[in-house]
N, C-alpha and C positions, 0 to 999 in steps of 0.2 A: 638804374639796374636793380637796386634793392627793392624798389616798388614793384617792378615787374616780377621778381622772384616771389615777393609776398603775395601778389595778385595771383600768380600761377599756383602757389601753395594753397591759397584760399579756394580757388576754383577746383583744385584737385580734391581737397577735403570736402567741399560741398558736393562734388560729384560722387564721391565714395559714400557719403552719408545718405544721399538721396537714392542711390542705386540699391542699397540694402533695405529690404522691407520684410517685415515679419508676416508670415502667413501660417496660420494654424491649420494643421491637418487633423480634422475631427474624426473622420471615419477611415479606418485602415483595416486591411485584411490580416487577421491574426490566426495563429495555429488553433485548430479545434481542440477543445478540452478532451482529455482521455483519462479514464480511471484505471487504476492498477493497484496490485498488492505490493507495497514496498518490500515486504518480507520475501517475495518471490524472486528477488533480484538474483539469488543464487540457485533458484529452482526448488530448493528444499528448506524448510524451516524445521530445524532439529531441536527438540526439547529433551535434553539429556542430563540436566543438573538443576539443583535448587540453588537459588541465589543466596549469598550471605546477606545479612541485614545491611541495608544501605547501598547494595550493589544492584546493577541492572538485572532484571529478571525476564525469563521467557515464560514463566508460569507462576501461578499462585495457588497454594493449597488452601482451600476453604474448608476447614475441618468441621465447622458446625453444619455445613450443607453437604458434607461428604463428597466434595468434588475437587477436581483439578481444573482451574480456569487458565486458559491460554489467551491472553489479550492480543488482538490483531487489529489492523486498520486498513481502510481503503483510502487511497489518496487520489486527488485529481491533479493533472498536469495541464499546462497551457499558460497562456499569457494572462488570462482573466480567470477569476474564481467566482463569477457572478452566476446566480441561478441555483435553485435547489436541484440536487442530483440524487436520484434513488438508484441504488445498486442492489441487484438481486444476488443472493448468496445461495449456492446449491452444492451438493456433493457430487463428485464425479468418480465413482468407484471403478469405472473402466480404466482410468489412468493408473490407479494403484494396482489393479489386477494385471495390467500390461507390464508395469515396472517389476512386479514380483515374478511374473512368468519369464520376462527377459533377463532376470538376474540382477537388475539395477538396484533392487531393494532386497538384498539377500537376508535370509533369516528374519523376515518381517511379515507380520500378519495384518490383514485389513481390520480396522477398528469397527466392531459391529455397530450398526445404526442405533440400536436401542441403548447403547452405552454412552452416548453423547447428545448434547443439545446445541443447536446452531441456529441463529436467527435466519429468517427468510430473506431479510433485506436490511440494508444499512442506509442511513440518510446522511448526505453531506449538505449542510446548510449553505445558503448563499453567503458569500464572503469567507467561508471556511475552506481549508484545503484538505481536510480529512474527516472521516467518520470512523468511529471505533466500535468494536464488537468483541465478543469473546466466545470461544468454544469451551463448553463445560463438559468435562468427562467424569464418569462415575469413578470415584477414588477406590472403592472396594474392588471393582473390576480390575483396575490397573495393578493394584497390590497383589491380587490373587493370580494374575496372569503376567507376572514380571519376567517370565522366561524369554520373551521375544519382543522386540519393538513393535509398536502398532502404528499404522499409517492411515491417513485420511487425505483425500484431495478435495480442496475447496475451489470452486470456480465462480467467477462473477459474470453478471450480465447487466446491461443497462439499456433501457429504451430512450433515455434522455441524451446520453453522450456515448461515444464509442469507447471500447476497452482497448488497452494496449495488449495486443495478442502475445507479446513476449512475457507479459507479467499478469495475465488474467487467471492463471491457475496457481494454486499454492499447495505444494505437497508437504503436509504436516506429518512429521515422524516423531513419535513420543517413545522414549525408552523408559518403561516403568521401573526398571531396575534402580533408578535414582530414588525411588520411594521406599525401597526395602533397606532397612538399616544393616 
């Protein structure tokens, strides 16, 4: 009887080992990559204070160039981060004008186009998840016009990958009162 149990156990073990076979799935269908502004998560990116040394910041005063730089980034989402992605950056003044007219941006003015510099495009390199850029604003203009917050809407486009429609616009609101002592 012991031999029969041992033989049954051996056959059961042999059957379970031979029935399991590893097969690699090389090609799978993944979600498409999408690009987005992480700062657009809440719809508005508000710059209303200067950071203390060592603290996270939303802007940098560059005194020797007389500008206020606001560092931003474009991220890519998806399972893979392969391939270079070019993301176009443009201004969408219609969005700001609509928000001001609708009362969503009360006591706010459109930031004049000649008072800031914005890159036309941002590159996300293959293997990377983000590309960085900055909006540079004329510091003298902000200090001289500290009475009302200024707003700018940045929108992204890409011919390489799709954009996340919920996060492809960034409403940037700058309160220049933070610069006046």
